[in-house]
C-alpha positions, 0 to 999 in steps of 0.5 A: 295265256298260261304259256307266258312263264317268265323267266322260262320260255315254255314254247320249246318245252310244250312243243317237245311234250306234244312230240312225246304225246304223238310219237310215244303215247298215241303211237308206239315210238320213241323221241330219241330213236326209231325203235318201237319203245313205247309199246304195251309189252314194255310198259308191262315190263316196267310194271313187273320189274319197277312198279311191283319190285320196289327197292326200299334199301339204301342207295341213290335213286339211279343205283336202285333203278339200275338194279330193278331194271336188270331183268327187264329187256333193253327197250324197257330200260329205254322206255324208263329213260323216256319217262324220266325225260317227260317227267323232267320237262316241267320242273325247273328246280332240278338243274339241267345238268342233273336232268340230262345226266339222269336221262343219259345214264338210264338210257345207258342201262340198255347197253346203248349210248344216247347222244348228249347233243340230241336236240331233245336234251338241249338246255331250252327243252330241259330248262323247266317251266315251274318249280315242283319243290322237293316233292318231285325228287322225294317221290320220283318213284311214285311219279314214275309208277303213275306214269307207267299206269298212264302208259298201261291205260293208254296202250290198252285203248285203240289209237283213236281213243288215245288221241281223243283222251290226249287232245280233248280237254273234256275227254282227258279229265274223264280218262285221267281220273280212271288211271290208278295213282298213289296219292295226289301225284304232281305229274297229273297237274304237269301233264294237264298243263303241257297238253292244254297250256291255254286252258290250265295254269302252270301249277304242279299241285292244287295247293297254290291254286287254293291259295290264289283263289282265296287271296283273290276272293274267288273261293275260301280254302274251306270250299276249294278243299274238295274241288275237282281239277275242272273246278280249279281250271275253270275258276283260274281261267275266269280269274285270268281273263278278268285280270287280263282286262284289268291290266290290259295285258295278255302276258300275265302270270300268277307267279310274277308281279303284280299278281304274285304280291297279292296272293303271296302276301295275303296268304300265310306262308306257314298255313299251306294245306298240303295235299299228300305227296304234293309240293308246296313251293311254287315260288319261281322267284326263289328258285335256286339250284341246290349246291348238292343233290339230296337224292344222290348224297347220303348223310355221313355218319363217320367216326375217325378213330385211332390212338392219341396223337394221330391228328383226328381233331386236326383232321376235323379242323383242317379238312372237314370244317372246310366242307361246311364253311363258306365266305359270307359274300359267296353264300345264297341269300337263304343261307345268309338269312339263316346265319344272320338270325341264328345268333338272335332271339325272337324278340330281336328278329321281330323288332328288326322286321318291324324296323325294316317294314318302316311303317305301322304294320299288321301282325300278318305283315310282320310275320311275312317278313323274310327275317321272321320267315327265316327264324320260323324255319330255323326255330319253329314254335308250337302253333301258328307263326302269327300267334308267335309274333303277336305274343311277342308284340303284346308281351313287349308293348309299352304300357300306354299301348292299345294292347290288352293291359292284362298281359304280363310285360317284359321290361324291354318295352319296345313295341306300341299298338295303335287304335287300328291294331297296327304295330310300331316301335317306340322312339327309343327302341334301338337304345332300349334293345341294342341287340335288336338294333344290331340285327336290323343294322346287319340286315339293312347293310346286306350280305355284301357288307358281312365279312367272315365265314358262314359256318354250317356246323357245330362242335361238342365234346363228350364226357362221362357226365354228358346226358340226353338233356345236354345233347337233345332237350332238357329242363334247365335253369334260365334267368329272366327279368320280371321288372323287379329284378332277375329270377331263375325259372326252369324251361325246356332248352334245346341241346346242340343236336336239336339246334343243328338239326333245326338249322339243317331242316331250315336250309335243306339244300345245304350240307350241315354237320355236327362234330363230336370230339371224344364220342366214346367218352359218354354213354352213347345209349343214354345220350342219343336215347330214342334218336339212335334209330333216326341217325341211320342214313336210310331213316333220315328225314328229307324236308322241302323248303317249307319244312314239310317232311317228304321222306324218312322218319320222325318221332314224337319228342318227349318233354315237348308236349303242348297244352293239348298233350301233343309232342313235337315231331322230330327227325334228323335231316338228311343234309346233316352229317355226324362226324365224331372222333374216338381215341382207341387208347381211352379206357372208356371205349367199352362204353361204345354202344353196339348200336352206334357201331352199326350206324357209323362208318369207321375210318382209321387214323393211324400214325403217319411216320412220313410227316415226322422230320427225318433227322434231329442230329443223328436221331431218325425220329420216324424210325424211333417212333416206329420201333416204339409202336412196334413194341407197344403193339407186341406187348399190348395191341395196336389201339395203344400206339403213339401218334406222330403228333408228339414228334412232328414239332420237335426241333432239337434234342432238348425238345425231344427230351421234354416230349419223352419226359412229359408226354410219351413216358406218362402215356406209356405208364397209363398204357401199361397200368404203371407196370414199369417193367413193360415200359422199360421193355418198350424203351430198352436198348439192345442190351435190355436196359433202358437209358431212360429209366434206372432200377433200384433193388429193394431187399426185404432183409435190408429194409426190415432185418433178417428176422422179418417175414419177407422170405428174403424177397426183393422188389425193383423200383423204377425212376427216370434217369437224369435228362442230361443222360438222354443223349442222341446215342441213347435215343438211337439205341432204341432202334439200333439205327436200323431201318424198320423191317417186318419180322 
């Protein structure tokens, strides 16, 4: 029977669902209190303030929900918490902790507290029965809209009719089709299973129903596309009874062996015909709790800005990089696979997969290998994944292979096709292609043998000639071998931004980052192009585990058209953070596009005088730098201060002299456009002269004679004084050995 749902125990969950039906849907009560919460009036309140008042702005789900329910009465807010609880009964891909917190917080909107130890909030009740993919999160508001519609429909019926609709399978199917819904809602399938677990399979969408029936030769996908829920249930129930007899067992499940291997292996994982808004991932053996909540976590668009030497790049390396780095042995298997295949091309991945299969294999078997699946998610190619695999196998096959002799072959011939249309590796494949052999060895050794860190980030430095073609995608020369030598061809090559977006899309449960140093030095409008809109947090694309867009925006990417003229769809994943640094003293700051300013948060990194060593002899370095910066700000602005990094490593007077001569004074020259009179003011003692500069007066009469047309004018030439004269007293004279005070 379908109640068997390993690794989950469905009994307490189904019992809780039936209590909800009896107390709240047939009657008007509550599962959490003695109040009359589930009334027609309160469902109408939810329809008014939640369904008819959508919040499409920024912010997390619960933040927006609280705002929407503010005008609603307290009991209606309790009803919403109860609906969330009912929605969370089925999905197992949301953690128990996340479910419990959401329910308690929403109940708290009423002004009353819900006991965290309530028996219907126990782990056994909130564990879940089956994965609902990312769809249950991405479309949670739509599911709740549908649940409100269910409540309105039921509460408009006499109690006896409600009971018939919810306890008799035939009556239920007739009634549920009359309830209005937006798309093919998952709760429709969850609800049907919870009510009739001996009649309905534990599947939260019809996608896997179609694939199971096709794999077991019951009905092809072309036939089941327009089937009703009853047709699916009847066919699957008959299939279940057949295999209960074949296996001589009652406890069987399509998501567990031996049944799972048949439909998961024989069906292409990339050809899932997804119903709108329905999840595609029902693979319970691959369930894992996300390391962070995609729904509550907003993408970072952040720029660290400040004058030179304040430690912006240092902050990236010592703080931000760590957020996107894990030890290889600590990451989940999916992340490890993505990292493993990232450094290898399709040829190596396919060869390693074929070696891993260890036998003559069909294209379908190679395409279903976990290495190929990981590469497909990370670097998707146009068309069917099996077409990609077959193209590489044929193109890199040996001459005596049974494959088509007309195919142009790369000199690295490592594949062989037999007369049964199965593929193997050549005997010397590992010597011919060391990269493929290396990947296979790493995969075979496993995650536990991998040392070092997994880095989920990339770093790029912008410069004035950096372009869209470098950043996103562009035509570039590529060297290829044709068997007679190397030749250069031009191909569309992904830039660093498109690459990191692909990485993030392939692994949506993990945060990724792109770090852009000197972000203001490139022409931002040209570098980002049309993608400037997609980086906004509220327009970010949210993908499920199969790479399907479930929320957000995508655009057609120029330069990616296939033979039929269709361009690749591209979105910026929600789990990708973009963090840049900006030097405010750089004259190219004017190139910072106003559109970029609107889409990024800015965090100032100012000089930190507390990290500078207190004394070098008699010199207070902190007071010295503070006085210099106060003078710069007075004469220019705060964007051209001098950062603490120039002085943090100074250990003695000789080092301080070198820093002033080679770094600080040249920086002041740049700040004041070589106007040494202002440099002198910044480095002046109390008497107005600078111990670091000397003046030489150039007189027109002296240089050109009294009859020259110079009007007897003079000019002042500045030069650095001898470093030996830069004593402790000279440095102390800049700040007068007094503490900084605001004037």
